[in-house]
N, C-alpha and C positions, 0 to 999 in steps of 0.2 A: 504494500500500500504506500503510495506517495504521500508526502506531506501536503495537506490542504487545510486552509482556514475556512471555517463556516461563517458566513454572514447571516443577517436576519432573513433574507430571502431563501437561502439554503435551508435554514431551520424550518421555515414555513412550508417549504416544499416537502421536506422529510416528514413533517407532521401530516400533510395532505396525503402522502403516499401510504402512511400507516393507516389512515382512515379508509382509503380505497386504493389498493395497490395497482389496479388496472384503470383508474380514472383517466380519461383522455386529457392530453395536455390542454386542450381548449377549455375543458371544464375547470381544471385546476387554475388556469390563467385568469378566468373570470373571478374566482374566489380570491386569488392572490393579488389581483389588481395590476398585473403586468401582461405583456403580450404572450401569445402562444409560443412564438419563436423563442422568447426569453426563457420560458419554462422548459422547453425542449433542450435548449442549449445548456441550462443549468443541470438538468438531469443527466445529459450525456457527459458533461464535465465530471460530475461525481462518479458516474458509472465507469468512465474510461480510466479514471485515476484509481480504480478499485477501492473506492471509499464507500460506495453504497451499492446494495443489491436488493431488489424486491423479490422475495421468495414466496411462491405459492405452496401452501401446506394443506394437507388433508387433516380434517378435524377427526382425531382418533375416536372420540366418543360417538360420533355420528356413524361410524362405519364398523364398529365392533372391535376396534383395537384397544389395547391396554398400554398406558404409558408407565414407564418405570425409570427411576434414577438408580444407577449402578455405580458403586465405589469399588475400584479394582486395585489391589495391591500387587505390584509386579515384581518379578525377579530383577535383581540389580542389572541395570543397563538395557532392560527390555521395554521400558516405558515409551520411548519415542517410537519404536517400530510398532508396538501394539496400538498406540494412539493413532498412527497413520493408517493402520489396517482398519480400525474401528471407524475412522472418518470416511473411508471408502464404502462402508456398508450402507445400503439404502434404508435400513431400519433405525439408524441413529439420526438424531436431529442436532446434537452438539456433543463435542468431546473436548475435555480440558485436562491438561497436565497440571498437577498440583505442586506447590512449592515445598511441601513438607517431606519429600522423599520420592521414592519410586511408586507413586500413586497417580491414578487418574479417575475422573468421574465422567460419565456419559449418560445420555438419556436415550431410551429405546421406545419404539412403538411396535408392539407385536400382537398377533392374534391371541384372544383369551385362551387360556389353557396351555400356552407355550412354556416349556421349562427353560426359561432364559438362563438361569444359573448353570444348569448342566451343560448347555451349549457353550457358554462363555468359559467355563472352567477348563474346557479342552483346548482353548487357544494357547499357542506358545507364549510363554512368559507370564502367564497368570498364576500368581501364588495363592491369592485368596480374594473373595469378592462378597459384596453385600448387595442384594437386590431389594429395593423398596418400591412398591407399587404406588403410583400417585392416585390419591383418592379424589382430590379436588384442587383445581388451580385457583389460587387466591390472589395472585398479583402477577402483572405482566402479560395477561392475555390480550390486552388492547395496546400493548407497547409500553416501553419504559417511560415513566412520567416526565423525566427530564427532556426527552426528545419529543414529547407530545404536549407541549405547553405553549406553542408558538402561534396558534390560531385562536380567534375569539370563539365564543360559544355559538354565535350565529354562523360563522364560517364552518365550524365543525358540523353543525346540523346540516348545512348544505351538502357537505361531502360524505358524511357518514352513511354507512349502510345500516339497515335495521338490525337491532340487537334482540328483537323479539324471538321467541322460540319458533324455529322453522315449522311450518305446517305442511310443507311439501314433502312427500315421501322420498326416501333415499332411492336413487335410480339403480337399476341393475348394473353391476360393474363388469366391464369387458376388458379384453387385452388392450384395446385401443384406449380405454380409460386409464389403464396403467401407464401407457406410454405418454399420454397427455399429462398425467400427474408428474411423471419424471421430468418432462420438459419444463413445466411450470415450477418445479422444485429448483431447477437450474436458473430460470429467469421468469419471474412471475408476470413480467410485462412482454413476454415473447409475442411477436405479431401473429395475427391469425394465419397468414400463409405458411409460417413456420410450423405452427401447431397442426395445421391441416396436413402438411407434408409428413409430420411425425406419425400421425394417426391413420392417414389414408382417408380421412373424412374430407368433405368439402368445407370451405370456410363458413357457410351458413350453419352447417351441422355443428361445427366446433363452437360457434357463437351460441347456439341454442343449448349445447351441452354445458358450457360454462355458466350460462344463466340458470340452468337447472341445478347445477352443483351449488351455486351461491344461494339460491332460494331454499335449498334443502340444508344449508349450513354445513356442507361437506368441504367447501373450499374457503380457506382463509389466507390472509397475506401478512407477511412480516417484513419490516424494513431491517435489513442486516447492515449494521454500521458500527464502527469501532467507538465505544464510549469515550476513548481518549480524545476524540474530536470535540467532545463537550466538556473537556477538562477532567474527566474521570479516568485516570491512568492505571488504577489498580482495581482488581476484582477479587472478591472473596466468596467462599461457600460457607454457609452457616447451617448447622443442624441444631434443632431445638427439641428438647423433651418438655412437654407441656401437660399440666394437670388438666383433665377433661373439662372441669367446670370453668376453667379460664381460657379455653381454646378460642372461643369467639372473640374475646378481647384481644388476644394476641394476633389473630387473623386481621382484625380491624386496624391495628397499629401498623402491621406490615403492609397492608393494602394501601395505606395513606402515606407511608414513608417514601420520600423522594429518592432515596438511595437504593431501594429494593427494586431490582429490575425483574425479578421473578420469584415467586414463592408458591408452595403447594403443600397440602397435608398429605402424609404418606403412611404406609404400613410400616411395621417394624419397631425397633427400639426408639426411633426418633419420630416425633409427631409432625414436625414441619421441616421442610428443606427450603433454603432461600439462596438466591444469588444477589450479592450486594455490590454496588458500584461505589468506588472510593476515589476521592481526589488524591489522597496520599495514604500510605499504609497506616499511619496513626489514626485515621478516621475509624478504623475497625475497633480500636480501643474505645472510642466514644460511643460507637454503636452498641457495643456490648455493655459498657459500664453505665451508660445513661439511658439509652432507648430500651434495651432489653432488661436492664436491672430494675426499671420502673414497673415491670410486669411480674407480679408475685407468682403467677401460674407457671412461669418458666423455671423448671427445676434443674435443667442441665443444658449446657451449651458446648458445642464443638465448632471450631472454625479452622479454615485453611485458606491460604491465598492461592489464587490461580497463577501458575507460572506462565502458561501459554495455552490459548485455545487452538486446536487444530481443526475445529468445525464449529460453526455458529448455528444460525437458524436453519440452514438447509444445505443440500436438498434432502427432503424426506420424501422418498418416492414409494410407490406401491408395487410390490412384486407380484408376479403371477400367482404364486402360492397363496399370498394373502388375498388377492382379488377373488380367488375361487371361493373363499368363505363368505363373500358378500352377496353372492347371487341369491 
């Protein structure tokens, strides 16, 4: 990634893309108050500098997949190679090497009933692992708050898609759908002619399929961008054990905290898993001793800094094996 400074228009464009990853440049230009050419030029600049990518993602809950967070302890010297191998897998959505040693954390989306632990344990370099199933996403599902605060409420309303529970039934999934999902995972704004060539469908058929997916809540979009461009140069993982009676309060605090980019309740010995963005490493101390210490229901905390991410939001594609379960 090349060095790029974001100005106010860049931030407004990023916020607009988070609200609707496939919004036409013309529509965004009307909201942002600039020309369509300016919006297109700004987007291409960020895209060509490898600063920004719009990722099309399949909503796991809508298609019968189960999300899980996995902590892997690796053999000495095996972490880099294992992280690279996991990043190439279509069932991972992000992979991060941790600073505390030969450890990495990743997120998977797999069919219900999959013995994920058994499969991962057989990979070269895996010493030990813990799989925690995600029960509910509690923060970060609509984008990290720091990068989604550039538009006014009226501007957001104009661009945002409906958050209502989808009433449209989930469509039957085919091999063409799997290829379409893979292409959108690589580039959520891929042009219709490219998507048509990938699937073998006509452009009108692709357009209708995308509309059906979005109406059914199957397709979502995420803006993949380095938090360092917003001044947050460090990332940490936080695991919390929480007394059940106080879980709602903890969830509320994490949902509103500007540094929490992602959080979810999970199974296992930890109640909550979170990704926290930090301007400097010392901010993690304040997060633990001030924000979390004020929550009496939090009984145990474990933290680790992220050394490097080898995969961020995407691509999360759909394999033929998984698609067969959706029919």
